[in-house]
C-alpha positions as CSV (number, residue, x, y, z in Angstrom):
1,M,-0.2,-0.1,-0.5
2,I,0.9,3.6,-1.0
3,I,-0.1,6.5,0.6
4,V,1.6,9.9,-0.2
5,Q,0.7,12.2,2.5
6,I,0.5,16.8,1.8
7,T,0.1,19.5,4.0
8,D,-0.7,22.6,5.3
9,T,-1.4,23.8,0.6
10,H,-2.8,27.0,2.3
11,I,-4.8,27.7,-0.5
12,K,-6.6,31.8,-0.9
13,P,-8.8,33.2,-3.5
14,P,-8.0,33.9,-7.1
15,G,-5.6,37.4,-6.4
16,R,-4.1,36.2,-3.1
17,L,-0.8,36.1,-1.2
18,A,-0.4,33.9,1.9
19,Y,1.2,36.4,4.2
20,Q,1.3,38.7,1.3
21,R,4.1,37.0,-0.4
22,V,3.0,32.9,-1.9
23,D,1.4,32.4,-4.3
24,T,0.0,28.8,-3.1
25,A,-2.1,27.0,-5.3
26,P,0.5,26.7,-8.1
27,F,2.6,25.0,-6.1
28,L,0.1,22.7,-5.2
29,E,-0.9,22.8,-9.4
30,R,3.1,21.6,-9.2
31,A,2.7,19.2,-6.3
32,V,-0.6,17.4,-7.7
33,A,1.2,17.1,-10.9
34,A,4.3,15.3,-9.2
35,I,1.6,13.1,-7.5
36,A,0.3,11.8,-10.5
37,A,2.7,11.2,-12.8
38,L,4.3,8.6,-9.2
39,V,5.3,4.4,-10.3
40,P,3.6,3.0,-9.1
41,R,0.4,5.0,-8.8
42,P,-0.2,5.6,-4.9
43,D,-3.5,3.6,-3.0
44,V,-4.2,6.9,-1.2
45,V,-3.7,10.6,-0.6
46,L,-4.3,11.8,3.2
47,A,-4.1,15.8,3.8
48,T,-3.0,17.2,7.3
49,G,-5.0,20.4,7.4
50,D,-4.5,23.4,7.0
51,L,-5.6,23.0,3.5
52,V,-6.8,26.3,2.7
53,D,-5.6,29.7,4.1
54,A,-8.9,31.6,6.3
55,G,-11.8,28.5,6.0
56,H,-13.7,30.0,3.1
57,A,-16.5,28.6,0.9
58,E,-14.2,29.9,-2.3
59,E,-10.7,28.9,-0.8
60,Y,-12.2,25.3,-0.6
61,E,-13.4,25.4,-5.0
62,R,-10.2,26.3,-5.7
63,L,-8.4,23.8,-3.9
64,L,-11.1,20.9,-5.0
65,D,-10.6,22.2,-8.6
66,L,-6.5,21.8,-7.6
67,L,-7.0,18.9,-7.0
68,R,-9.7,17.6,-9.8
69,P,-6.5,16.2,-12.0
70,L,-5.0,14.2,-8.9
71,D,-8.2,11.1,-9.5
72,L,-6.5,9.3,-6.2
73,P,-8.6,8.4,-3.0
74,L,-7.8,11.3,-0.7
75,F,-8.7,11.9,2.9
76,A,-8.2,15.0,4.7
77,V,-8.4,16.9,8.6
78,P,-9.0,20.1,8.9
79,G,-5.7,22.3,10.5
80,N,-5.8,25.8,12.8
81,H,-6.6,27.5,9.3
82,D,-9.4,25.4,8.1
83,E,-13.6,25.5,9.1
84,R,-15.0,22.5,9.6
85,A,-18.1,23.5,7.9
86,G,-16.1,24.1,5.2
87,L,-14.5,21.1,5.2
88,S,-18.0,19.0,5.6
89,N,-18.9,20.8,2.7
90,A,-16.5,20.7,0.5
91,F,-16.2,16.9,0.7
92,P,-19.0,16.0,1.6
93,A,-17.8,12.2,1.3
94,L,-16.0,12.9,4.0
95,A,-18.4,14.3,6.0
96,A,-21.1,11.2,5.0
97,R,-17.6,9.0,7.3
98,V,-17.9,11.6,10.0
99,G,-21.6,11.0,10.7
100,S,-23.4,13.6,13.7
101,S,-20.0,14.0,14.8
102,R,-19.6,17.8,16.2
103,F,-15.4,16.0,15.6
104,F,-14.2,15.8,11.9
105,Q,-12.7,12.6,12.2
106,Y,-13.6,9.0,10.8
107,T,-11.6,5.7,10.0
108,V,-11.2,4.5,6.7
109,E,-11.1,0.2,6.5
110,D,-10.5,-0.1,2.5
111,W,-6.7,-0.7,2.3
112,P,-4.5,-2.6,3.9
113,V,-3.3,-0.5,6.7
114,R,-6.2,1.2,8.7
115,L,-6.7,4.5,7.9
116,I,-7.3,6.8,11.6
117,A,-8.6,10.8,11.0
118,M,-8.3,13.1,14.1
119,D,-9.6,16.5,15.0
120,S,-6.8,18.6,16.2
121,V,-8.7,21.8,16.2
122,L,-9.1,24.2,18.4
123,P,-11.4,27.0,17.6
124,G,-10.3,30.2,17.5
125,S,-6.3,29.2,17.7
126,G,-3.6,27.8,16.5
127,A,-2.5,25.4,18.8
128,G,-4.6,22.2,18.7
129,E,-6.8,20.2,21.1
130,L,-6.9,17.0,22.2
131,C,-10.1,16.7,24.2
132,A,-11.0,13.0,26.3
133,E,-13.7,12.8,23.9
134,R,-11.8,13.4,21.1
135,L,-9.2,10.4,22.9
136,A,-11.6,8.1,23.7
137,W,-13.3,8.1,20.4
138,L,-9.9,6.7,18.8
139,D,-9.1,4.1,21.7
140,A,-12.2,2.5,21.6
141,R,-11.7,2.5,17.5
142,L,-7.7,1.3,18.2
143,S,-9.5,-1.8,20.0
144,E,-11.7,-2.8,17.5
145,Q,-9.4,-4.5,15.6
146,P,-5.5,-4.7,17.5
147,E,-4.0,-6.6,15.0
148,R,-4.8,-4.6,12.1
149,P,-2.2,-1.8,11.0
150,T,-2.9,1.2,11.5
151,I,-2.0,5.1,11.1
152,V,-3.3,7.7,12.5
153,F,-3.3,11.8,10.7
154,Q,-3.5,14.9,12.1
155,H,-2.5,18.6,12.2
156,H,-1.1,19.3,14.7
157,P,2.0,17.2,16.4
158,P,2.4,15.4,20.0
159,F,5.6,16.1,20.6
160,A,8.3,19.3,20.6
161,T,9.9,19.7,17.7
162,G,12.4,22.5,19.3
163,I,11.4,25.3,17.1
164,G,10.2,27.6,20.1
165,H,6.9,29.7,18.0
166,M,5.7,26.8,17.0
167,D,6.4,24.4,20.1
168,R,3.8,27.6,21.9
169,L,1.1,26.6,18.9
170,G,1.3,22.6,20.2
171,L,-1.3,20.3,21.2
172,T,-2.6,19.8,24.2
173,G,-3.5,16.7,25.3
174,A,-0.3,15.0,23.6
175,A,0.5,13.0,26.5
176,D,-3.1,12.1,27.3
177,Q,-2.5,10.7,23.3
178,A,0.5,8.9,23.6
179,A,-1.2,7.1,26.5
180,V,-3.5,6.1,24.1
181,I,-1.2,5.2,21.5
182,R,0.8,2.8,23.5
183,R,-2.0,0.3,24.9
184,H,-1.7,0.1,20.5
185,P,1.2,-1.6,19.1
186,Q,-0.4,-1.5,15.5
187,V,0.2,1.6,15.6
188,E,2.3,1.6,12.4
189,R,2.7,6.2,12.3
190,V,1.3,9.3,13.5
191,L,0.9,11.2,10.8
192,C,0.6,15.6,11.3
193,G,1.4,18.3,9.2
194,H,1.2,21.8,10.8
195,L,5.0,22.3,11.0
196,H,5.9,23.3,7.5
197,R,9.1,20.5,7.6
198,P,10.0,16.5,8.0
199,I,10.8,15.8,11.1
200,Q,10.7,12.4,12.3
201,V,10.6,11.4,16.2
202,R,10.0,8.6,18.4
203,W,7.0,8.3,20.2
204,A,4.7,6.4,22.6
205,G,6.1,3.3,21.7
206,T,5.5,4.3,17.3
207,I,7.1,6.8,14.8
208,A,5.5,10.8,14.9
209,S,5.7,12.7,12.1
210,T,5.2,16.1,10.4
211,A,5.7,16.7,6.8
212,P,6.7,19.2,4.7
213,S,4.4,21.9,3.1
214,T,3.6,21.8,-0.8
215,A,4.3,25.6,-0.6
216,H,6.6,27.6,2.2
217,Q,8.2,26.0,4.7
218,V,8.8,27.2,8.2
219,A,12.3,28.4,9.2
220,L,14.4,26.0,11.2
221,D,15.5,27.8,13.9
222,L,16.4,25.8,17.6
223,R,16.0,28.6,19.3
224,D,13.4,29.2,22.2
225,E,13.1,32.7,21.2
226,A,13.7,32.3,17.8
227,P,10.9,34.9,15.4
228,S,7.6,33.4,14.2
229,A,10.0,33.5,10.1
230,F,8.6,31.2,7.0
231,V,11.3,30.5,4.1
232,M,10.9,29.4,0.4
233,E,12.5,25.8,0.7
234,P,12.1,23.7,-2.0
235,P,8.7,21.7,-1.6
236,G,7.7,18.9,-0.5
237,Y,5.3,16.0,-0.2
238,Q,6.1,12.3,1.6
239,I,5.1,8.6,0.5
240,H,4.6,6.0,3.1
241,A,5.1,2.6,1.6
242,W,4.0,-0.5,3.1
243,R,4.2,-4.1,2.7
244,A,3.5,-6.5,5.2
245,D,7.0,-7.1,6.1
246,T,9.2,-4.5,6.4
247,G,5.5,-2.1,7.7
248,V,6.0,1.9,7.2
249,V,9.3,3.1,5.4
250,S,8.3,6.6,4.9
251,H,9.6,8.6,2.2
252,T,10.7,13.1,1.9
253,A,9.9,13.7,-1.8
254,M,11.3,17.6,-3.5
255,I,8.7,18.6,-5.4
256,G,10.8,20.6,-8.4
257,D,12.3,20.3,-12.0
258,Y,15.6,18.7,-11.8
259,D,18.8,17.5,-13.3
260,G,17.7,13.8,-13.9
261,P,17.3,10.8,-13.1
262,Y,21.2,9.8,-14.8
263,P,22.5,6.0,-14.3
264,F,25.3,5.2,-12.1
265,F,26.5,2.5,-14.2
266,K,26.9,2.4,-17.8
267,D,27.8,-1.7,-20.0
268,G,27.9,-2.3,-16.4
269,R,30.6,-1.3,-15.3
270,L,30.7,2.1,-12.7
271,I,31.2,5.1,-14.3
272,D,33.9,7.5,-13.5
């Protein structure tokens, strides 16, 4: 099973720039083209939040237009820049999975790896929250199929990254989530967004990670007092490939036009 993760696309209305500098739509357009060209073809795409920049209907309409060429099953969770109602209207099939819950979370049972979408949004805040109700739901879902490999995906990472200004927009309830995950060793990964960087950590008996944005990246500055800033480093996405004999192996792919690929060998000999 091949899972692609995109995150923090921050789509704005036409003519509007994120932070008065970043035209996020062409970045997502290039990401979609790169993913559509992958061989072998991915099975699913996970979008780990901040799909749009302000939660407006016109932003979700533009997002859907940009995603349409992808022609792959896509499963999304909200980020702090999203609105649950807007996400539900844009993705009615996902809203049907959510059902009557006030949180945008659901399971996906269609592939060898089970997918569990978590809603970490704290309305009105850039930080996140996993309350007792959400964590009880997660614990119940994980208890249903204890032998089945599972990926949990959410927007806010449940770990400190060392990037001070982003950690101050962290996740309330992270320690409680760790206790839940630790009880369920079938969890192969906890996949997150929010940080606009590829970051990995051993956490709660599994691996938790964040993926790069398809547009702008958070500046890598590990000082507690580091200013809140972004850089135009190469955009990217991640591929999480699962096999029964290895579990999940994760790759970070940069989006762009680069030289190559060039062969290492010619006529059976290493090129020097």
